[in-house]
C-alpha positions in Angstrom: 141.2 113.6 121.0 138.9 116.2 122.3 139.2 117.3 125.9 135.5 117.3 126.4 134.3 115.4 129.4 130.6 114.4 129.9 129.5 116.2 133.1 126.5 118.0 134.3 122.9 117.1 135.0 120.6 115.8 132.2 117.5 117.7 131.2 114.3 115.7 131.8 112.3 115.0 128.7 108.5 115.2 128.8 107.6 115.7 125.1 106.7 112.5 123.2 108.3 113.8 120.0 110.6 116.6 119.0 108.4 119.7 118.6 107.7 120.5 115.0 109.4 117.4 113.7 108.2 115.9 110.5 108.2 112.2 111.5 108.0 111.1 107.8 111.4 112.7 107.1 114.7 111.3 108.1 116.0 108.0 106.6 118.8 105.8 107.8 121.1 103.5 105.7 122.0 100.3 107.5 125.6 99.5 108.3 127.5 97.9 105.5 128.5 94.2 105.7 130.3 91.6 103.7 132.8 94.1 102.2 136.2 92.4 102.9 137.6 90.2 100.2 139.5 86.9 101.0 142.7 88.7 100.1 141.9 91.6 102.4 141.1 89.3 105.2 144.5 87.6 104.7 146.2 90.9 105.0 144.4 91.6 108.3 145.3 88.2 109.5 149.0 88.9 109.0 148.8 91.7 111.5 147.8 94.7 109.3 144.9 95.7 111.6 145.1 99.3 110.3 143.9 97.8 107.0 140.7 96.7 108.6 139.4 100.1 109.5 140.4 101.5 106.1 138.5 98.7 104.3 135.4 99.4 106.4 135.4 103.1 105.6 136.0 102.6 101.9 133.1 100.1 101.7 130.9 102.5 103.6 131.6 105.2 101.0 130.8 102.9 98.1 127.5 101.7 99.7 126.5 105.3 100.5 127.0 106.3 96.8 124.8 103.4 95.7 122.2 104.3 98.2 122.1 107.9 97.3 121.7 106.9 93.6 118.6 105.0 94.6 117.4 107.9 96.6 117.3 110.2 93.6 115.1 107.7 91.7 112.8 107.3 94.7 112.4 111.1 94.9 111.4 111.2 91.2 108.7 108.6 91.6 107.2 110.4 94.6 105.8 113.1 92.3 104.1 110.6 90.0 102.8 108.3 92.7 104.4 105.2 94.2 103.9 102.2 91.8 104.1 99.7 94.8 100.9 101.2 96.1 99.2 102.0 92.8 99.9 98.7 91.0 99.2 95.1 91.9 102.2 93.4 93.6 103.4 89.8 92.9 102.9 88.8 96.5 99.4 90.2 96.5 98.3 88.3 93.4 99.7 84.9 93.7 99.6 81.8 95.9 102.1 81.8 98.8 104.3 79.2 100.3 102.5 76.2 102.0 102.3 75.7 105.8 105.5 74.2 107.4 107.5 74.4 104.1 110.3 75.2 106.6 109.6 72.9 109.6 111.9 75.2 111.6 111.2 78.8 110.7 113.8 80.9 109.0 114.3 84.7 108.6 113.3 86.5 105.4 115.7 86.3 102.5 115.7 90.1 102.6 117.3 89.9 106.1 120.2 87.6 105.2 122.8 90.3 105.9 121.8 90.4 109.6 124.1 87.6 111.0 126.7 87.3 113.6 130.2 87.8 112.3 133.8 87.0 113.2 136.2 89.8 113.2 139.0 89.2 110.7 142.5 89.0 112.3 141.2 89.0 115.9 142.3 85.4 116.5 144.5 83.0 114.6 142.4 79.9 115.3 138.7 79.8 114.3 137.9 77.2 117.0 139.1 79.6 119.7 137.5 82.8 118.5 134.5 85.1 118.7 131.5 85.9 116.6 129.7 89.2 117.3 126.0 89.8 117.5 124.5 92.4 115.1 123.3 94.8 117.7 122.6 97.5 115.0 119.7 95.5 113.6 118.0 94.1 116.7 114.9 95.4 118.4 113.8 95.2 122.0 116.1 93.4 124.4 116.0 89.7 123.5 118.7 88.4 121.2 117.4 85.7 118.8 119.2 82.4 119.7 120.7 82.2 116.2 122.3 85.6 116.5 123.7 85.1 120.1 127.4 86.0 120.1 129.8 83.1 120.4 133.1 82.7 122.3 134.8 79.3 122.2 138.1 78.2 123.5 138.2 74.9 121.6 135.3 75.0 119.3 131.7 74.0 120.1 130.2 70.5 120.4 126.7 69.1 119.8 126.5 66.7 122.8 124.1 63.7 122.9 121.9 64.7 125.9 121.2 61.1 126.8 125.0 60.7 127.5 125.6 64.1 129.2 126.1 64.1 133.0 126.4 66.7 135.7 128.4 65.6 138.8 128.3 67.5 142.1 131.1 66.8 144.7 133.1 68.6 147.3 136.9 69.3 147.5 136.6 67.5 150.9 134.0 65.0 151.9 132.5 67.3 154.5 131.5 69.9 151.9 129.0 67.6 150.1 127.4 64.8 152.1 125.9 63.0 149.2 127.9 63.5 145.9 125.6 62.8 143.0 125.6 62.5 139.2 122.6 64.0 137.4 121.3 62.9 134.0 119.5 65.4 131.8 116.2 63.5 132.6 116.9 64.1 136.3 117.3 67.8 135.8 114.4 68.3 133.3 111.9 66.8 135.8 112.8 69.3 138.5 110.6 72.5 139.0 112.0 75.1 136.5 112.5 78.8 136.8 112.8 81.2 133.8 114.5 84.7 133.9 115.8 87.2 131.4 119.5 88.2 131.7 122.2 89.7 129.6 125.5 87.9 129.0 128.6 89.9 128.1 132.1 88.7 127.3 134.7 90.3 129.6 136.6 91.4 126.5 133.6 93.2 124.9 134.9 96.6 123.7 138.4 95.4 124.5 139.9 96.5 121.2 138.9 100.1 122.0 141.1 100.6 125.2 143.9 102.5 123.4 142.1 104.1 120.6 139.4 103.6 118.0 139.9 100.1 116.4 136.7 99.0 114.6 133.9 101.0 112.9 130.5 99.4 113.8 128.7 98.6 117.0 128.6 95.0 116.0 132.4 94.9 116.5 132.7 97.4 119.3 130.0 96.0 121.5 128.7 92.8 119.8 130.0 90.3 122.4 126.7 91.0 124.2 123.4 89.2 124.1 120.3 88.8 126.2 118.0 85.8 126.5 115.3 84.2 128.6 117.0 81.2 130.3 115.2 78.3 131.9 116.6 75.8 134.3 117.1 74.9 138.0 118.8 77.1 140.6 122.2 75.7 141.4 121.4 76.2 145.1 118.6 73.7 144.8 120.8 71.1 143.3 123.5 71.6 146.0 120.9 71.4 148.7 119.6 68.1 147.3 123.2 66.8 147.6 123.6 67.9 151.2 126.1 70.6 150.5 127.3 72.6 153.6 126.6 76.0 152.2 127.8 77.7 155.4 131.3 76.2 155.4 131.6 76.6 151.6 133.2 79.7 150.2 133.4 79.0 146.5 132.3 76.6 143.8 134.2 75.4 140.8 132.3 75.0 137.5 133.8 72.8 134.9 132.8 72.4 131.2 132.7 69.3 129.2 134.3 70.5 126.0 137.9 70.0 124.9 139.1 73.1 126.7 137.8 72.0 130.1 136.8 75.5 130.9 136.8 75.9 134.7 135.9 79.0 136.8 135.7 79.9 140.4 132.4 81.4 141.6 131.8 82.9 145.0 129.2 81.1 147.1 127.4 84.4 147.7 126.2 84.4 144.1 124.9 80.9 144.4 123.1 81.6 147.7 121.3 84.5 146.1 119.4 81.9 144.0 120.3 83.7 140.8 122.9 81.2 139.5 121.1 78.7 137.4 121.9 75.4 135.7 120.1 76.1 132.5 118.9 73.9 129.6 116.4 76.3 128.0 117.0 79.5 126.0 114.2 81.7 124.5 111.6 79.0 124.9 113.6 76.1 123.4 116.6 74.0 124.3 120.0 75.7 124.3 121.7 75.9 120.9 124.9 73.8 120.7 127.0 77.0 120.3 125.4 78.2 123.6 126.2 75.1 125.6 123.6 72.5 124.7 122.4 70.6 126.7 123.5 72.3 129.9 125.2 75.5 130.9 125.7 77.7 133.9 124.0 81.1 134.1 125.7 83.6 136.4 123.8 86.9 136.1 125.9 90.0 136.1 129.2 88.2 135.8 131.4 88.1 132.7 130.5 85.4 130.1 133.5 83.2 130.7 131.9 82.2 134.1 128.7 81.0 132.3 130.4 77.7 131.7 129.0 75.9 128.7 128.5 72.1 128.4 128.5 72.0 132.2 129.7 68.6 133.6 130.9 69.2 137.1 130.4 71.4 140.2 132.8 71.2 143.0 132.2 72.9 146.4 135.3 74.3 148.2 136.6 76.9 150.6 139.1 78.8 148.5 139.5 80.2 144.9 140.8 77.5 142.5 143.1 79.7 140.4 142.2 77.8 137.3 144.1 78.6 134.1 141.3 80.9 132.8 141.3 83.0 135.9 145.0 83.0 136.9 146.5 83.7 133.5 143.6 84.8 131.3 140.7 87.1 132.1 142.8 89.3 134.4 143.1 93.1 134.3 146.4 94.8 133.5 146.7 97.9 135.6 148.8 101.0 134.8 151.5 100.0 137.3 152.0 96.6 135.6 150.2 94.6 138.2 147.2 92.3 137.3 143.8 92.2 139.0 142.2 88.8 139.4 138.6 87.7 140.0 137.1 91.0 138.7 134.1 89.3 137.2 131.2 91.8 137.6 130.2 93.6 134.4 129.8 97.2 135.5 127.1 99.6 134.3 127.4 100.3 130.5 125.4 101.5 127.5 125.7 102.0 123.8 123.6 103.7 121.1 122.9 101.1 118.4 121.0 103.4 116.0 122.3 105.7 114.6 125.7 104.0 114.9 129.0 103.5 113.1 128.8 102.5 109.4 125.2 103.8 109.1 124.3 107.0 107.3 121.6 109.6 107.8 120.2 110.2 104.3 118.0 113.2 105.1 117.6 115.9 107.7 114.7 115.4 109.9 113.3 113.1 112.5 115.2 110.1 113.9 114.8 108.0 117.0 118.1 107.5 118.9 117.9 104.0 120.3 120.3 101.8 122.3 120.9 99.3 125.1 122.0 99.7 128.7 122.9 97.1 131.3 124.6 96.5 134.7 125.9 93.5 136.5 124.9 95.0 139.8 121.2 95.3 139.2 118.6 97.2 137.2 119.2 100.3 135.0 117.8 103.4 136.7 118.2 106.0 133.9 120.1 106.7 130.7 121.1 110.2 129.5 121.8 110.9 125.8 124.0 113.7 124.4 124.1 114.9 120.8 127.0 117.3 121.4 129.7 115.1 122.8 128.7 115.3 126.5 128.2 119.1 126.9 124.4 118.8 127.3 122.4 115.7 128.3 118.8 114.7 128.0 117.1 111.9 129.9 116.0 109.1 127.6 112.9 106.9 127.9 113.5 103.4 129.2 111.4 100.9 127.4 109.7 98.2 129.5 110.5 95.8 131.0 113.3 97.1 133.1 114.8 94.1 134.8 117.7 93.3 137.0 120.9 92.2 135.2 119.1 92.4 131.9 119.4 94.6 128.8 117.2 97.7 128.9 116.2 99.5 125.7 116.3 103.3 125.7 115.0 105.8 123.1 115.1 109.5 122.5 113.5 111.4 119.6 116.0 113.6 117.7 115.5 116.1 114.9 118.8 116.2 112.9 119.4 119.6 111.4 122.2 118.5 109.1 125.0 119.8 111.3 127.8 117.6 112.7 126.8 115.8 115.9 128.5 113.6 118.6 126.1 111.0 119.9 126.7 109.5 123.4 124.7 107.6 126.0 125.5 107.5 129.7 123.8 104.9 132.0 123.3 104.8 135.7 122.2 101.7 137.6 120.2 101.3 140.8 123.3 101.4 143.0 124.1 104.9 141.8 127.0 103.9 139.6 127.4 106.2 136.6 129.1 105.0 133.4 132.5 106.7 133.0 133.9 108.7 130.1 137.1 107.3 128.5 139.2 109.9 130.4 137.8 108.9 133.7 138.2 105.2 133.1 141.8 105.5 131.7 142.8 107.5 134.8 142.2 104.4 136.8 142.8 101.6 134.4 145.3 103.0 131.8 145.2 102.0 128.1 146.8 98.6 128.0 144.0 96.4 129.4 141.7 94.0 127.6 138.7 93.4 129.9 135.9 95.3 131.4 135.8 98.4 129.2 132.6 100.2 130.1 133.5 103.7 128.8 131.0 106.0 127.1 130.8 105.3 123.3 130.8 108.2 120.9 129.4 108.1 117.3 130.2 111.1 115.1 127.6 112.2 112.6 129.2 114.2 109.8 127.4 116.8 107.6 127.2 114.1 104.9 125.3 111.9 107.4 128.0 109.3 107.7 128.3 107.9 111.2 131.8 107.0 112.5 133.4 105.7 115.6 135.4 108.3 117.5 136.6 108.7 121.1 136.1 111.7 123.5 138.0 112.0 126.8 
């Protein structure tokens, strides 16, 4: 690994585009997908994880060859004129599909490759696994509900909302004066709030702690999504039940699925008003995979605390040491000890385009684009480097810039055909700066799983191929 360490101040950027750049030059090939055969997946599932990366790279090369073949043909037609602009097109000279042929709208058939995907060999049981959001193909900051990443501990359920209940009680009678059971009708008629927040699994980027493990941003960072959530502040429900919010120190959130997911949440987060009992996502009811009909939203905190299929809230005065916080979702430190209750997702960013598995087909103008987020508040700035952290340039933050929400950043870049090392480094409103791998490993070591917020590096080769590498 290189000994480079990203230090130094970033150069402010004021120009809207790279001076002299031809904005019609520069083309990008999307990341390859669907390239593992059932036999290859079986080999990965048996423990041959080194096979996974080799398969990705081989497929990328094959796809690149096919794309470059098409590129030559396209260049030839440029001199004679583009037939798709000179000649009538089928879609411009025929009757289209009728209104509401799909009562619930679907993506174009040409976008069928953009789907969430399970990583082969990551888990042995599909019902207790992960699917990754395709960050490389998304725009803005909102994740479509159908592409939201999944993490289940015993599969997902599609619960009848007329039978779903939420109970609020205290670990002792004095904590909640009037324990209550809410129906969905009870909750839906209360005054709602809507806010946009990111949700990130604590294990996001977890496979990269020791070294490069997977090739594309979908698999390195795809346990991340962002939605507009609608619901009722948990504090409001607790107040209706007469909860003693001064004596209370913690709440326990319990899910209604087969795993009975339970998590301890400090009362300070509830008192802030941010914690929400949510039923809406992106303007519609939650999807079953995302907790329909009711889930907890705990902004800034790792996704396991956003308990899905929420059925019970208990108010108490001490941490509950539930199975998924005493044995799982703990941080292994270099001295062999474990840290518990480290739920906040620290400041982090990643470039999504260009990113691993993609290819730059021409020299010329590109827009470097990515996402930044922090569990402690809003993103203040993002710096981008194209030389592995030696020099930095301040990127543009696209609006809106919201607290505990994804923020889109962009930077124009004129690629001259030489090798490059693309990085992004985020800073949040508290002044926290995203660390390099060397800085993070000095504190956390290399054997952890959770809360990896190190700077990601994408290597652009002279061929234009983009690969995942690590720089200390």
